[in-house]
Steps between C-alpha positions, in 0.01 A plus 500: 500500500569226769697190411287196444589205712481152359195300606600278795349147492275412789739223604756751608309634797756360749774750399853416593413177674317384193805565284720324749264203518489480123884506482533229753236283326689532173836433671366178665366382167853461353625141540803452731694314228469803264626737779787271587607463133501880454699556821757231406544651151547852645757368756691317223503805277627721785767239595630471142488872440701579818751221436569630146511860607769458769852575370735203498230268622697239687843587353782560737747777418872430567620862454744629759 
């Protein structure tokens, strides 16, 4: 018995280019301010995580 494929809507007749176009259309619909806020939050989270993870962050050892 052959596997049944899901019915493809008629709007997906363009194939890969259609999927790419749809992706770009959705990407461009996101406001710049929202993207900027998410990127800034991600940078801050990475900065604070790496600063707290480094041993002796900023301390100078005087061992000889």
